[in-house]
Backbone as CSV, one residue per row, in Angstrom:
resi,resn,N_x,N_y,N_z,CA_x,CA_y,CA_z,C_x,C_y,C_z
1,SER,0.808,-1.270,-0.154,-0.016,0.274,-0.059,0.764,1.268,0.083
2,VAL,2.175,1.320,0.881,3.004,2.422,0.892,3.369,2.680,-0.495
3,ARG,3.875,1.424,-1.106,4.581,1.649,-2.420,3.429,2.120,-3.728
4,LYS,2.293,1.904,-3.151,1.082,1.986,-4.319,0.754,3.684,-4.340
5,THR,0.742,4.015,-2.793,0.061,5.465,-2.479,1.559,6.373,-2.285
6,GLY,2.288,5.722,-1.745,3.499,7.049,-1.399,3.408,7.518,-0.236
7,ARG,2.404,7.197,0.399,2.117,7.866,1.872,1.767,7.043,2.715
8,CYS,2.014,7.210,4.300,1.766,6.241,5.318,1.363,7.019,6.565
9,VAL,0.427,6.575,7.380,-0.061,7.146,8.559,-0.269,5.792,9.569
10,VAL,0.578,5.720,10.528,0.573,4.923,11.562,-0.073,5.283,12.871
11,VAL,-1.331,4.704,13.342,-1.872,5.082,14.577,-2.055,3.934,15.548
12,HIS,-1.394,4.373,16.759,-1.603,3.405,17.815,-2.027,4.090,18.842
13,GLU,-2.259,3.330,19.998,-2.631,4.051,21.462,-1.615,4.093,22.348
14,ALA,-0.270,3.539,22.211,0.853,3.712,23.251,1.328,5.022,22.836
15,GLN,2.392,5.526,23.605,3.055,6.641,23.949,3.946,6.986,22.478
16,ARG,3.974,8.302,22.254,4.882,8.417,20.818,6.285,7.826,20.967
17,THR,6.881,8.076,21.966,8.207,7.934,21.964,8.830,6.477,22.499
18,LEU,9.381,5.537,21.880,9.637,4.167,22.039,8.425,3.108,21.700
19,GLY,7.534,3.666,21.155,6.201,2.601,20.815,6.193,2.132,19.692
20,ILE,5.378,1.031,19.607,5.160,0.254,18.365,5.107,1.050,17.157
21,GLY,4.891,1.993,16.871,4.407,2.966,15.671,5.837,3.205,15.423
22,ALA,6.815,3.886,16.084,8.202,4.349,15.834,8.908,3.024,15.192
23,GLU,8.493,1.797,15.671,9.447,0.952,15.053,8.742,0.560,13.527
24,LEU,7.530,0.822,13.332,6.501,0.519,12.060,7.152,1.263,11.254
25,ALA,7.163,2.875,11.848,7.771,3.825,10.797,8.992,3.930,10.413
26,ALA,10.013,3.367,11.080,11.329,2.928,10.906,11.394,1.981,9.705
27,SER,10.595,0.808,9.874,10.671,-0.423,8.885,10.203,-0.018,7.697
28,ILE,9.033,0.676,7.860,8.344,1.242,6.544,9.182,2.220,5.651
29,THR,9.920,2.998,6.418,10.849,4.048,5.966,12.123,3.432,5.132
30,GLU,12.635,2.231,5.954,13.773,1.341,5.367,13.295,0.741,3.974
31,GLU,12.026,0.120,4.381,11.592,-0.648,3.075,11.075,0.171,1.888
32,CYS,10.770,1.261,2.069,9.843,2.046,1.005,10.353,3.388,0.606
33,PHE,11.458,3.526,1.182,12.160,4.976,1.325,11.976,5.608,-0.162
34,TYR,12.206,4.985,-1.165,12.510,5.858,-2.740,10.947,5.652,-3.161
35,SER,9.888,5.056,-2.416,8.444,4.876,-3.002,7.608,6.372,-1.870
36,LEU,8.178,6.585,-1.062,7.455,7.593,-0.072,7.657,9.112,-0.687
37,GLU,6.461,9.706,-0.703,6.155,11.116,-1.206,6.009,11.899,-0.083
38,ALA,5.740,11.597,0.993,5.741,12.105,2.232,6.320,11.212,3.498
39,PRO,6.799,12.075,4.600,7.317,11.471,5.865,6.106,10.604,6.180
40,VAL,6.739,9.345,6.877,5.646,8.645,7.626,5.002,9.189,8.806
41,ALA,3.755,9.364,8.892,3.153,10.264,9.919,2.914,9.190,11.076
42,ARG,2.792,9.678,12.443,2.396,8.967,13.675,1.357,9.643,14.374
43,VAL,0.302,9.025,14.776,-0.754,9.372,15.563,-0.811,8.441,16.337
44,THR,-0.563,9.188,17.869,-0.312,8.153,18.992,-0.846,8.690,20.467
45,GLY,-0.613,8.049,21.363,-1.093,8.778,22.664,-0.020,9.560,23.059
46,TYR,-0.325,10.369,23.941,0.750,11.482,24.338,1.963,11.035,24.963
47,ASP,2.938,11.338,25.324,4.384,11.049,25.644,4.335,11.245,27.372
48,THR,3.019,10.449,27.936,2.937,10.563,29.673,2.757,9.197,29.850
49,PRO,2.851,8.975,31.101,2.393,7.499,31.735,0.787,7.301,31.026
50,HIS,0.532,6.128,31.177,-0.963,5.599,30.695,-1.950,6.198,31.717
51,PRO,-2.844,7.134,31.371,-3.659,7.800,32.553,-4.821,6.537,32.860
52,ALA,-5.234,7.248,34.107,-6.491,6.345,34.872,-7.660,6.225,33.581
53,ALA,-8.495,5.441,33.561,-9.574,4.633,33.022,-10.437,6.158,32.726
54,ARG,-10.691,6.932,33.563,-11.853,8.172,33.496,-11.395,8.883,32.640
55,VAL,-9.986,9.318,32.481,-9.744,10.295,31.472,-8.832,9.682,30.177
56,GLU,-9.025,8.338,30.128,-8.356,7.628,28.915,-8.613,8.414,27.711
57,GLU,-9.851,8.761,27.418,-10.318,9.185,26.259,-9.509,10.229,25.700
58,GLU,-8.782,11.561,26.564,-8.264,12.519,26.209,-6.873,12.143,25.769
59,TYR,-6.428,10.836,26.349,-4.992,10.607,26.088,-4.844,9.720,24.718
60,LEU,-5.988,9.116,24.075,-5.872,8.188,23.012,-6.213,8.856,21.969
61,PRO,-5.590,8.576,20.819,-5.825,9.305,19.387,-7.312,9.414,19.238
62,ASP,-7.608,10.540,18.531,-9.306,10.386,18.257,-9.301,10.981,16.660
63,LEU,-10.528,10.808,16.323,-10.818,10.996,14.702,-10.306,12.171,14.405
64,ASP,-10.178,13.357,15.009,-9.599,14.725,14.671,-8.220,14.652,14.565
65,ARG,-7.526,14.114,15.412,-5.962,13.915,15.443,-5.783,12.984,14.147
66,VAL,-6.417,11.855,13.793,-6.243,11.043,12.787,-6.361,11.793,11.307
67,LEU,-7.564,12.395,11.260,-7.856,13.108,10.013,-6.816,14.350,9.673
68,ASP,-6.549,14.905,10.850,-5.439,15.927,10.555,-4.187,15.612,10.062
69,SER,-3.655,14.415,10.770,-2.399,13.692,10.267,-2.584,13.427,8.379
70,VAL,-3.804,12.695,8.251,-4.064,12.221,7.009,-3.871,13.568,5.842
71,ASP,-4.578,14.646,6.311,-4.833,15.901,5.450,-3.276,16.594,5.395
72,ARG,-2.297,16.385,6.285,-0.789,16.994,6.416,-0.208,16.119,5.276
73,VAL,-0.252,14.600,5.246,0.355,13.688,4.680,0.090,14.015,3.121
74,LEU,-1.116,14.158,2.986,-1.887,14.166,1.699,-1.422,15.549,0.996
75,ALA,-1.290,16.781,1.865,-0.992,17.885,1.222,0.757,18.173,1.149
76,TYR,1.463,17.281,1.509,2.942,17.456,1.493,3.632,17.429,0.175
């Protein structure tokens, strides 16, 4: 899909730093570097300890953050 579109957005619930999305983005960049038309974007939880369940919704990536990232990648 990345080779076909030239773009990639990785979304996951863990923190940004040292999260699985960082590894996916690095692997995709290594394998598809010459096919990419924009940097691999990551939409993640914030770089804080995972919060209590009652405030978890503010921590997790939401639709607005995902769509903003997709718009940035498409506009690149």
